[in-house]
Backbone bond lengths (Angstrom), bond angles and torsions (degrees), N, CA, C in turn:
res aa  C-N    CA-C-N  psi(-1)  N-CA   C-N-CA  omega(-1)  CA-C   N-CA-C  phi
1 M - - - 1.449 - - 1.528 110.58 -
2 L 1.349 116.40 -40.25 1.458 119.88 179.87 1.525 111.72 -64.27
3 I 1.325 116.49 -36.78 1.468 119.79 179.43 1.528 109.49 -64.80
4 C 1.316 116.92 -44.18 1.476 120.50 178.83 1.524 110.91 -63.17
5 L 1.328 117.63 -40.73 1.466 121.01 177.75 1.525 111.01 -64.89
6 F 1.329 116.49 -40.74 1.462 121.23 178.43 1.529 111.04 -60.82
7 V 1.335 116.21 -49.86 1.471 120.62 -179.62 1.524 110.37 -62.13
8 T 1.323 117.08 -44.35 1.465 120.94 179.36 1.525 110.80 -62.25
9 G 1.324 116.67 -44.30 1.467 120.65 179.15 1.513 112.82 -60.79
10 V 1.328 116.60 -45.13 1.468 120.16 178.99 1.527 110.43 -62.35
11 L 1.324 116.60 -43.27 1.468 119.61 -179.66 1.527 111.81 -66.22
12 I 1.323 117.21 -37.71 1.472 119.89 177.79 1.523 110.38 -63.64
13 V 1.330 116.96 -45.74 1.467 120.20 178.33 1.528 110.05 -61.21
14 A 1.334 117.09 -43.43 1.468 120.84 179.94 1.524 111.05 -63.92
15 L 1.323 117.58 -39.62 1.465 120.79 179.09 1.531 111.72 -68.79
16 V 1.328 117.02 -37.72 1.464 120.40 178.18 1.531 109.59 -65.53
17 R 1.311 116.55 -41.34 1.477 120.51 179.72 1.523 111.93 -69.36
18 N 1.329 117.31 -28.93 1.462 122.08 -179.62 1.526 109.93 -112.00
19 Y 1.328 116.24 47.25 1.457 122.03 -174.29 1.530 111.88 -54.69
20 Y 1.314 117.81 -42.87 1.459 120.73 -176.68 1.532 112.90 -82.54
21 Y 1.325 116.88 -19.21 1.462 121.82 -179.65 1.527 109.86 -131.98
22 P 1.336 118.16 70.58 1.473 120.20 -175.30 1.525 113.09 -61.34
23 L 1.323 117.19 -24.29 1.457 120.40 178.33 1.530 110.86 -59.30
24 L 1.336 116.97 -33.49 1.459 121.22 -178.42 1.528 112.67 -69.06
25 A 1.313 117.99 -16.20 1.463 120.77 179.45 1.518 111.85 -76.83
26 I 1.324 117.91 -28.74 1.463 121.08 -174.66 1.519 112.21 -116.89
27 S 1.303 118.37 -38.74 1.461 121.45 -174.13 1.521 111.75 -101.27
28 G 1.310 114.77 156.92 1.460 121.06 178.77 1.509 111.10 95.43
29 E 1.291 115.29 155.30 1.466 120.10 -174.93 1.525 114.52 -65.79
30 P 1.343 121.03 -38.29 1.467 118.69 -178.99 1.536 113.71 -88.19
31 S 1.321 118.22 16.42 1.469 120.88 -173.76 1.525 112.41 -84.66
32 A 1.328 114.08 163.47 1.470 120.56 174.90 1.524 110.32 -64.64
33 G 1.331 117.27 -33.07 1.464 120.84 178.16 1.514 112.07 -62.34
34 T 1.322 117.46 -40.93 1.462 121.05 177.94 1.525 110.27 -66.71
35 W 1.318 116.51 -41.68 1.465 120.46 177.77 1.532 110.26 -62.36
36 L 1.336 116.41 -45.86 1.467 120.47 178.41 1.528 111.03 -61.50
37 S 1.308 117.19 -38.72 1.454 121.27 178.83 1.528 110.21 -58.78
38 G 1.324 116.41 -47.09 1.462 120.21 177.60 1.518 112.44 -61.14
39 V 1.326 116.00 -41.49 1.471 120.45 178.99 1.527 110.62 -63.05
40 L 1.325 117.36 -45.89 1.470 120.96 -179.64 1.528 111.28 -64.02
41 L 1.330 117.48 -37.95 1.465 120.15 179.16 1.522 111.12 -68.19
42 I 1.329 117.94 -38.55 1.474 120.93 176.31 1.524 109.75 -66.55
43 M 1.335 117.10 -39.91 1.469 119.95 176.89 1.529 110.79 -62.49
44 S 1.334 116.99 -41.35 1.463 120.27 178.54 1.520 111.26 -64.13
45 A 1.323 116.74 -40.56 1.468 120.24 177.29 1.529 110.59 -63.23
46 T 1.322 116.38 -43.15 1.465 120.49 -179.64 1.528 110.82 -65.59
47 L 1.318 117.35 -44.95 1.464 120.79 178.69 1.531 111.05 -62.50
48 S 1.321 116.94 -35.12 1.466 120.64 177.44 1.522 110.63 -65.85
49 L 1.318 116.64 -41.12 1.470 119.68 177.37 1.525 111.27 -65.04
50 V 1.328 116.75 -39.66 1.467 120.50 177.48 1.526 110.30 -62.57
51 A 1.322 116.86 -43.83 1.469 120.74 178.79 1.528 110.50 -63.55
52 G 1.318 116.68 -34.54 1.459 121.04 -179.74 1.514 114.16 -69.66
53 M 1.322 116.98 -14.60 1.474 119.42 176.98 1.513 111.46 -70.45
54 D 1.324 116.66 -27.81 1.459 121.19 -178.14 1.521 113.35 -88.92
55 R 1.321 116.79 -43.70 1.461 119.38 -172.12 1.527 110.81 -155.49
56 H 1.312 116.15 151.87 1.471 124.06 176.55 1.529 112.52 46.67
57 P 1.338 118.42 60.29 1.475 119.54 -174.15 1.524 114.27 -59.42
58 W 1.333 118.93 -36.47 1.471 119.43 -177.53 1.522 111.77 -71.04
59 T 1.316 116.74 -35.61 1.464 119.47 176.38 1.520 109.94 -62.99
60 W 1.311 116.04 -49.09 1.452 120.36 -177.70 1.521 112.00 -69.43
61 F 1.332 117.27 -33.26 1.463 119.80 176.03 1.532 109.80 -64.13
62 S 1.321 117.16 -39.53 1.470 121.29 177.55 1.527 110.79 -63.44
63 V 1.320 116.57 -43.62 1.469 121.24 178.69 1.534 110.06 -63.42
64 A 1.344 116.33 -43.81 1.469 120.63 179.25 1.524 111.04 -63.01
65 T 1.325 117.15 -39.34 1.460 121.23 178.52 1.528 110.69 -63.19
66 F 1.324 117.02 -40.78 1.463 121.23 177.59 1.527 110.65 -60.26
67 F 1.332 117.39 -48.89 1.460 120.47 -178.66 1.525 111.65 -65.68
68 L 1.318 117.13 -38.25 1.460 120.25 177.40 1.533 110.70 -64.62
69 T 1.333 116.83 -40.71 1.466 120.78 177.05 1.526 110.95 -62.45
70 L 1.335 116.89 -41.85 1.466 120.01 176.98 1.528 111.42 -63.44
71 A 1.329 116.96 -39.17 1.467 120.49 178.90 1.531 110.30 -64.37
72 L 1.327 117.16 -41.60 1.463 120.42 177.38 1.527 110.84 -65.37
73 D 1.331 116.55 -39.39 1.462 120.34 177.19 1.524 110.72 -64.38
74 E 1.317 116.71 -38.59 1.467 120.88 179.05 1.528 110.09 -62.16
75 R 1.310 115.58 -38.01 1.469 119.97 -177.98 1.528 112.45 -80.27
76 F 1.338 117.69 -44.24 1.463 121.58 -172.25 1.529 114.07 -104.51
77 M 1.319 117.93 -0.29 1.467 124.41 173.48 1.537 112.69 55.91
78 F 1.319 117.27 46.85 1.467 120.96 -179.06 1.524 112.01 -61.34
79 H 1.340 116.89 -44.60 1.463 117.69 -175.68 1.530 111.74 -69.42
80 E 1.325 117.40 -31.56 1.462 119.41 175.32 1.531 110.98 -66.61
81 Q 1.343 116.16 -40.41 1.467 119.86 178.50 1.525 111.19 -65.80
82 L 1.324 116.16 -40.11 1.464 120.06 178.34 1.531 110.48 -65.12
83 K 1.315 116.44 -40.08 1.465 120.84 177.47 1.528 110.49 -62.04
84 E 1.333 117.25 -41.93 1.464 120.72 177.06 1.527 111.32 -61.11
85 Q 1.326 116.51 -40.10 1.468 119.84 178.78 1.525 111.36 -64.63
86 I 1.315 116.32 -41.72 1.472 120.20 178.68 1.532 109.59 -62.32
87 I 1.322 116.81 -44.87 1.465 120.56 179.15 1.529 110.27 -63.24
88 F 1.332 117.15 -42.37 1.468 120.94 -179.05 1.530 111.31 -61.91
89 F 1.327 117.06 -46.32 1.456 120.24 -176.02 1.536 113.74 -77.08
90 T 1.304 117.26 -16.82 1.471 119.51 179.32 1.517 112.74 -109.15
91 Y 1.329 117.37 6.59 1.466 121.44 -176.78 1.535 110.35 -58.67
92 G 1.307 115.60 133.06 1.449 121.51 177.92 1.526 114.27 86.36
93 R 1.297 116.68 -6.45 1.467 120.32 178.12 1.519 107.96 -100.31
94 N 1.292 115.60 157.74 1.458 120.73 -177.09 1.528 109.60 -93.05
95 F 1.345 116.76 82.56 1.458 122.03 177.70 1.524 109.36 -109.41
96 P 1.322 116.59 150.90 1.470 118.97 177.50 1.532 110.91 -66.43
97 H 1.315 115.43 150.15 1.469 121.79 -179.32 1.530 111.69 -57.59
98 A 1.321 117.10 -32.34 1.471 120.97 -177.94 1.524 111.87 -60.70
99 L 1.322 118.03 -26.58 1.469 120.83 178.50 1.518 110.40 -60.87
100 Y 1.319 117.10 -39.45 1.460 120.85 -179.09 1.526 112.07 -69.19
101 E 1.307 115.53 -22.70 1.462 120.40 -177.72 1.532 112.90 -95.95
102 L 1.327 117.67 9.68 1.464 120.63 -178.69 1.531 114.00 -54.49
103 P 1.338 120.15 -41.58 1.474 118.01 177.96 1.527 112.89 -59.76
104 V 1.338 116.72 -39.92 1.469 120.38 179.38 1.524 110.16 -69.89
105 I 1.326 116.58 -41.86 1.468 120.74 179.53 1.524 110.33 -63.80
106 F 1.331 117.27 -42.03 1.461 121.26 177.89 1.533 110.67 -61.68
107 G 1.332 116.52 -45.23 1.464 120.63 178.24 1.521 112.09 -62.09
108 A 1.330 116.59 -38.91 1.467 120.75 178.57 1.525 110.89 -66.03
109 C 1.331 116.88 -40.08 1.476 120.20 177.69 1.530 110.96 -65.07
110 M 1.328 116.27 -40.99 1.472 119.61 176.27 1.532 109.88 -63.69
111 G 1.327 116.83 -39.86 1.461 120.86 177.48 1.518 111.92 -62.40
112 A 1.329 117.21 -37.44 1.464 120.56 177.21 1.524 110.34 -64.59
113 G 1.327 116.09 -40.20 1.468 119.58 177.10 1.519 112.25 -64.27
114 V 1.311 116.77 -41.53 1.469 120.79 177.91 1.525 110.14 -66.44
115 A 1.321 117.81 -39.76 1.477 120.72 177.11 1.521 110.20 -60.78
116 F 1.334 116.78 -38.85 1.463 120.78 176.96 1.532 110.88 -63.73
117 L 1.335 117.07 -43.30 1.472 120.62 176.59 1.527 111.01 -62.36
118 L 1.325 116.21 -43.10 1.463 120.23 -179.74 1.525 111.68 -65.07
119 W 1.322 116.80 -37.55 1.462 121.13 -178.66 1.529 110.47 -54.54
120 S 1.314 116.21 -42.05 1.469 119.90 -177.13 1.525 112.59 -74.91
121 Q 1.329 117.53 -13.51 1.460 120.39 -175.97 1.529 113.95 -106.71
122 L 1.311 117.60 -16.13 1.464 120.68 -173.87 1.525 112.30 -92.36
123 S 1.323 114.62 157.01 1.463 121.09 174.87 1.526 109.44 -73.17
124 R 1.320 116.10 177.13 1.459 121.56 179.83 1.534 111.05 -59.22
125 C 1.323 117.96 -45.71 1.469 120.81 178.93 1.519 110.96 -66.32
126 G 1.307 116.83 -39.80 1.460 120.95 177.49 1.513 111.70 -61.68
127 R 1.331 116.38 -35.88 1.468 120.58 178.61 1.525 111.82 -67.55
128 V 1.331 116.74 -38.28 1.468 120.17 177.83 1.531 109.53 -62.80
129 V 1.321 116.24 -45.09 1.461 120.67 178.83 1.530 110.02 -64.60
130 L 1.335 116.69 -39.14 1.471 121.24 178.40 1.533 111.45 -62.20
131 V 1.318 117.59 -41.70 1.465 120.70 178.69 1.536 110.10 -61.55
132 C 1.315 117.10 -42.47 1.467 120.39 176.99 1.526 110.61 -62.58
133 A 1.333 116.78 -42.05 1.468 121.04 179.60 1.522 111.32 -64.25
134 V 1.321 116.65 -44.05 1.471 120.29 179.19 1.523 110.37 -63.53
135 S 1.316 117.35 -39.50 1.475 120.75 178.82 1.525 110.89 -61.80
136 L 1.322 116.78 -46.62 1.462 120.23 179.37 1.529 111.53 -67.53
137 G 1.327 116.59 -38.25 1.456 120.05 176.38 1.516 111.83 -62.57
138 L 1.316 115.98 -39.71 1.465 120.93 177.70 1.529 111.18 -64.17
139 V 1.320 116.68 -41.00 1.472 120.59 176.56 1.530 109.72 -59.39
140 S 1.319 116.67 -45.56 1.461 121.25 -179.91 1.525 111.88 -61.53
141 V 1.330 116.99 -43.95 1.466 121.23 -179.45 1.526 110.81 -66.15
142 V 1.327 117.36 -42.94 1.468 120.61 -179.55 1.530 110.29 -63.14
143 I 1.326 116.86 -43.56 1.470 119.83 178.27 1.525 109.74 -62.43
144 D 1.338 116.89 -41.20 1.463 120.80 179.93 1.526 111.37 -64.35
145 I 1.313 117.42 -47.54 1.470 121.32 -176.97 1.520 111.93 -67.76
146 L 1.321 116.81 -44.79 1.460 120.37 -177.61 1.534 112.79 -82.20
147 A 1.334 115.68 -9.55 1.471 121.18 -178.59 1.524 110.51 53.70
148 T 1.334 115.59 42.99 1.459 121.28 176.98 1.519 108.74 -116.92
149 G 1.249 116.59 155.53 1.455 120.74 176.33 1.518 111.51 80.33
150 P 1.316 115.65 161.60 1.462 119.80 -178.68 1.532 112.00 -70.83
151 V 1.319 115.25 147.25 1.466 121.42 179.02 1.525 109.71 -61.37
152 L 1.317 116.77 -34.22 1.461 120.84 179.30 1.527 110.41 -59.39
153 F 1.324 117.67 -42.03 1.462 121.20 179.75 1.524 110.69 -66.93
154 E 1.339 117.20 -40.80 1.470 121.37 178.32 1.524 110.50 -62.76
155 D 1.328 116.99 -49.56 1.468 120.51 -177.65 1.523 112.03 -68.70
156 S 1.334 117.06 -35.57 1.469 120.24 177.64 1.525 110.75 -66.13
157 S 1.325 116.91 -41.25 1.468 121.10 178.01 1.528 110.54 -62.30
158 K 1.324 115.98 -43.33 1.465 120.43 179.65 1.523 111.08 -63.84
159 L 1.326 116.44 -44.48 1.465 120.61 -179.05 1.527 111.28 -65.00
160 L 1.325 117.42 -42.38 1.469 120.22 176.87 1.529 111.63 -64.84
161 A 1.324 117.18 -38.05 1.471 120.57 177.50 1.525 110.33 -62.29
162 E 1.332 116.57 -43.36 1.466 119.92 179.09 1.522 111.57 -65.92
163 L 1.332 116.50 -38.05 1.458 120.30 176.51 1.532 110.84 -63.01
164 L 1.315 116.70 -43.17 1.471 120.28 -179.77 1.526 111.87 -66.76
165 V 1.325 118.04 -38.53 1.469 119.89 176.99 1.519 109.46 -63.63
166 T 1.320 117.12 -42.94 1.461 120.35 177.99 1.526 110.43 -60.67
167 C 1.321 116.94 -42.47 1.472 120.53 178.16 1.525 111.49 -64.33
168 A 1.332 117.83 -39.57 1.466 120.85 177.47 1.527 110.32 -62.48
169 L 1.322 116.78 -38.82 1.467 120.05 178.70 1.520 111.57 -70.56
170 V 1.337 116.86 -35.41 1.469 119.72 175.62 1.527 109.54 -63.25
171 L 1.329 117.09 -43.21 1.465 120.48 177.13 1.526 110.70 -58.90
172 N 1.319 116.23 -36.16 1.460 121.58 -178.08 1.515 112.50 -72.00
173 V 1.312 116.98 -35.26 1.462 121.13 -172.66 1.526 113.09 -86.90
174 R 1.332 116.78 -16.08 1.473 119.61 -178.21 1.520 109.89 -47.92
175 S 1.286 116.47 126.41 1.470 121.02 -172.21 1.526 112.31 -66.45
176 G 1.320 114.73 132.94 1.452 122.09 174.75 1.511 115.15 70.60
177 K 1.299 118.51 9.59 1.457 120.62 -176.61 1.523 109.75 -114.22
178 T 1.331 115.41 153.01 1.465 120.86 175.58 1.512 108.63 -126.75
179 A 1.290 118.23 -138.54 1.465 122.90 -172.77 1.518 112.36 -51.94
180 C 1.317 116.51 119.59 1.458 125.36 173.29 1.526 113.65 56.21
181 G 1.326 117.39 33.14 1.435 120.92 172.62 1.513 116.77 83.58
182 K 1.320 119.39 5.48 1.455 120.71 178.60 1.509 109.62 -83.06
183 L 1.305 115.94 144.15 1.457 119.50 174.22 1.523 108.93 -71.50
184 P 1.341 118.13 150.80 1.460 120.08 -177.46 1.529 113.31 -53.28
185 M 1.331 118.17 -36.47 1.449 119.46 -178.71 1.527 112.90 -74.69
186 E 1.366 117.73 -19.39 1.454 121.86 -179.47 1.539 112.01 -80.93
187 E 1.330 117.93 -16.18 1.459 120.30 -176.04 1.522 112.66 -72.86
188 N 1.306 118.02 -21.00 1.481 121.07 -177.12 1.478 113.29 -79.53
């Protein structure tokens, strides 16, 4: 709940400061939305490492590495730079548009693999939240690849997906709790 309040509070402050240009609060590299995205990805990586202390350390280390890589990409724009290189080296040639989107497609495939790993580790409630996060992440990727829809919708979908993944991991890490907050002895 605190994470959701924090994200909402930051976005409200950013929207108030950018009253005439609300797009600047969420979209674009210097925006509050980009900063929040990095924070949520670092939180997800940290929560994954914490979960890995108890069980399946290599699975959780892999998940944490994925989130850390996404956080670094959010900050240093690696996939955008790679996309520019692909466009530069293929300029003037007749290549399909999907070639230019390979960095995004690769990241989406890695995200699907991580979602599969998370599915096997999360409780029932965590899985419901994960499905919502994957759905929103998929919307964001499709808008990005097809270059359709407003950037605000793409970035908002991505930010909500990251928030939901972080919440699913918080549900997973809660001490002494399992499916939907019940204590292990209460499940019987």
